[in-house]
N, C-alpha and C positions, 0 to 999 in steps of 0.2 A: 491754901500761902503760894504765892510762884516767891522762887529761889529762898523759900523758909521767912517771908516776910508775909506778917499783918495787916491788914487792909487798914487796919488802925496807922499802924506806922509808916504806908503809904500816902494817908490823907493828909497828916502832919508834913509843916515845914522844915525842912530838915536841915541843919547846914552839913558841910561838907564832908565835913570830919561824921559827925551823927551818919551817916548814909553812909562808909565806910565804914562802921562795924556791921554794918546790917547784916549782909553776905555773908555764906558759908564760903570754905577757900573756895578759890578759884570762878568766885561767879564775884562778879561785880553787879552792883545798884548803885548807880551815881545821880539818884534823883530821879523828880519830876521837871518833865520840859511841858510847853506851853504851844500848840501849834499853831502858828501864824496864820495871815488869812490864804494865802498861796501857799500854806500844808509846808510848808519853812519851820525847821523846828531848828534848836540850838545842841548841836550837842556840850554835853559840861566840860566847862574846863580839864577839869581831873583826869577826864574817859580820853582825849585827843591825848593830853600827855601819855598814858600809861598808853594807850593803843596810836600814836607818831601821826594822829593824824592832820596835816597841815592844808591850810588856803589849797583851792587847785585838786587835793585830791580826788580818786576817783572813786565814790562807793557803790556798794550791791544793797540793796532793799529785796528781802526775802518775807516771804507773809505767809502766814500756815491756816486753812483754813478753820480748822475745829478749832483752836484756839483762841484764832481773829491774834495770833502773835504776831511780831518782827522783829527781824533779827537784820540791821546792817553792819555790811563785811567791809573791812576798805576789799577792794579791786583786783589788786596781788595777791592776797590768800586767797579769795575768791577763785582763782583761778585756779590756782594748785590746786584746790580742795575739786573742784569740777573735774585734774587733770589726774588726779589719784582717783576719781570715782571710776572714770572712762578705762585707765587701767587694771581695773579691778571688773568693770565690765566684761572687758579684753579675754579679762584671763579666763572668766567662767565659761563665756562664749568656745575657747577653747578647751575647754576640759566636758 
């Protein structure tokens, strides 16, 4: 199970309301998207609204080899996260 979602649930054609009820609190499941010929995907409207993603925004795409997982983050949030990691590493070096 991923995000406590079964394979059967992932394979169904769900509407937005059904997809919203699947994920555990604090985790979102927005449904399934199809990859276009040039690798493009459409981020579901509910996800764009929830995370305030607008045309022209820059996104960071991260991957994890072991799970083959991909994460998409707004670049400003990612840069803040990267700065936190950098600060933590600097603090560890000082100690």
